[in-house]
C-alpha positions in Angstrom: 123.3 111.5 79.4 123.7 109.5 82.4 121.1 107.8 83.9 119.4 109.5 87.7 120.2 106.0 89.4 117.5 103.6 89.8 117.2 104.5 93.6 115.0 107.4 92.3 112.1 105.7 91.0 109.9 106.2 93.1 109.7 110.3 92.0 109.1 109.5 88.8 112.7 110.6 87.1 112.5 111.7 83.4 115.8 110.5 82.8 114.8 107.0 84.0 111.9 107.5 81.7 113.7 108.1 79.2 115.9 105.7 79.2 112.8 103.0 79.6 111.5 104.4 76.5 114.8 104.5 74.7 114.8 100.2 75.4 117.3 100.9 78.1 117.8 96.9 79.2 119.7 97.7 81.9 117.6 100.5 83.5 114.8 98.5 82.9 116.1 95.1 84.7 117.6 97.8 87.9 113.2 99.0 87.8 111.8 95.2 88.3 114.3 94.7 90.8 113.4 98.0 92.3 109.4 97.6 92.6 109.4 93.9 92.7 109.1 93.7 96.2 106.4 96.1 96.5 104.6 94.6 93.5 104.6 91.3 94.6 103.0 92.4 98.0 100.4 94.7 96.5 99.0 91.8 94.1 98.8 89.6 97.4 96.4 91.8 98.1 93.7 90.7 95.6 95.4 86.8 94.7 96.1 83.7 97.3 98.3 81.2 94.2 101.6 82.8 94.0 101.3 80.8 89.8 98.8 83.7 89.7 100.7 86.2 91.6 103.6 86.3 88.9 101.2 86.1 85.9 100.0 89.4 87.0 103.3 90.9 88.0 104.5 89.8 84.7 101.3 91.4 82.7 102.0 94.6 84.4 105.4 94.9 82.8 104.4 94.4 79.6 101.6 97.0 80.1 104.8 99.4 81.6 106.9 98.9 78.1 103.4 98.9 76.1 102.5 102.0 77.7 105.7 103.9 78.5 105.6 106.2 75.6 102.3 107.0 76.5 103.1 107.8 80.1 102.9 111.9 81.1 104.6 112.2 83.9 101.9 113.6 86.0 102.2 111.2 89.2 105.6 109.3 89.9 107.3 106.7 87.9 106.4 104.0 90.8 102.7 105.2 91.1 101.6 104.8 87.2 103.3 101.2 88.0 101.5 100.1 90.6 98.5 101.6 89.3 98.3 99.6 86.1 99.7 95.9 88.4 96.1 97.0 90.2 94.1 97.2 87.1 95.4 94.0 86.3 95.1 92.2 89.8 91.3 93.1 89.9 91.2 91.4 86.2 92.6 88.2 87.7 90.7 88.5 91.1 87.3 89.0 89.2 87.8 86.3 86.4 88.8 84.0 90.2 85.6 85.1 92.0 87.5 86.7 94.9 87.3 90.4 94.5 85.7 92.4 96.9 84.8 95.7 95.5 86.2 98.8 96.8 82.5 100.3 97.1 81.5 97.4 99.2 83.7 98.0 101.5 83.6 101.9 102.2 80.5 102.4 103.6 80.5 103.2 107.3 77.5 101.2 108.1 78.7 98.2 106.7 78.5 95.0 109.1 81.9 93.2 108.2 84.0 96.3 109.6 83.3 95.1 113.1 82.1 98.7 113.9 78.7 100.3 113.9 77.7 103.6 112.1 78.1 105.8 115.8 82.2 104.9 115.3 82.2 106.8 112.2 80.5 110.8 111.4 76.9 110.9 109.7 75.8 113.3 106.8 76.1 116.3 108.7 79.4 116.2 110.4 82.3 118.0 109.3 84.2 114.9 107.4 81.1 112.5 106.8 82.4 109.0 107.2 84.9 109.2 109.1 86.1 108.5 111.8 83.4 110.4 114.7 86.8 110.5 117.5 90.6 110.6 116.6 92.2 107.1 116.4 96.6 107.8 117.2 97.9 106.6 113.9 99.6 103.5 113.9 103.5 105.2 113.9 102.5 106.5 117.1 101.4 103.7 118.9 104.1 102.9 121.6 102.4 98.8 121.1 103.9 99.3 117.3 107.6 100.1 118.5 108.4 96.8 120.3 106.4 93.9 117.7 108.9 91.5 117.9 108.1 87.8 116.8 105.2 85.9 117.5 103.6 89.3 117.7 104.6 90.5 114.3 103.5 86.8 112.5 100.1 88.0 114.5 100.0 91.8 113.0 101.0 89.7 109.7 98.1 86.7 109.6 95.8 89.8 111.0 96.3 92.0 107.7 96.5 88.6 105.1 93.1 88.4 107.0 91.7 91.5 106.2 88.9 92.3 102.9 91.8 93.0 99.8 90.6 96.8 99.4 91.5 97.1 103.2 94.6 95.0 102.8 96.3 96.9 100.1 95.7 100.5 101.5 97.8 99.3 104.2 100.1 97.4 102.3 101.0 101.1 101.2 100.9 103.2 103.9 102.3 100.9 106.4 104.6 98.9 104.5 105.3 100.6 101.6 105.5 104.2 103.3 103.2 105.5 100.2 101.6 108.9 101.5 97.1 109.0 101.1 96.9 110.8 98.1 99.3 108.7 96.1 97.3 105.6 97.4 93.7 107.5 96.3 95.3 108.0 92.7 96.9 104.6 92.4 93.4 102.1 93.8 91.5 105.0 92.0 89.7 106.0 94.8 88.9 109.2 97.1 91.7 110.3 99.9 88.6 110.2 102.4 87.5 106.7 101.1 91.0 105.9 101.4 91.4 107.6 104.8 88.5 105.0 105.8 89.7 101.6 104.5 93.4 102.5 106.2 91.4 103.4 109.4 89.4 100.4 109.0 92.6 98.3 108.5 94.4 99.6 111.4 91.6 99.1 114.0 91.1 95.3 112.5 94.8 94.2 113.2 95.2 96.3 116.5 92.0 94.5 117.7 93.7 91.3 117.1 97.3 93.0 118.5 94.6 93.4 121.8 93.3 89.9 121.5 96.4 89.1 121.9 98.3 91.0 123.9 95.7 91.7 126.6 96.1 87.8 128.3 99.8 88.7 128.0 99.7 91.7 130.7 96.8 89.9 132.4 99.5 87.4 133.5 102.4 89.2 134.2 100.3 91.4 136.7 
């Protein structure tokens, strides 16, 4: 049977999974090449050292090979592989004492978020823990469409300075283009927590962007 194109790895194509189970080296190599950039970006959300990132990615692929026979296909192959990486990266980060648990960053009144409780709905609200007023999706922000040069570097630095959980969520959602349910399933958090983390990450990046752009706009007036 001819294997499906590895470009379809994001949808967990059954023929690709079967090829991996048969030990098809060519398909495995193509899957590795296809997913490597995503794994590297996600691993950077937990680890700083390139050596540690490399170790985590290598351990992830070993886990894939060992577990492929047990993979039931309930999620996409991509989601499953990244979830393995997240678990491995968390373990490495704990050993390096550099990990902040998701739960520690999921509370609306967390002072590290930069937003007070009034910014989020309380227990009696329709969506407890979510923004009290809707935020414009980043994809609809006209500023995001014009980012270039120095501003892009600023955004990259702002993302790099986020807490691990927020950095991972915004990387998967806004860089990799994953859906909220995919991210929640991969990271083992609720969809509501995923949304809060994403909103906070986007807000922090926007704030850094505003601090950079507003002086420029004043000079242009």
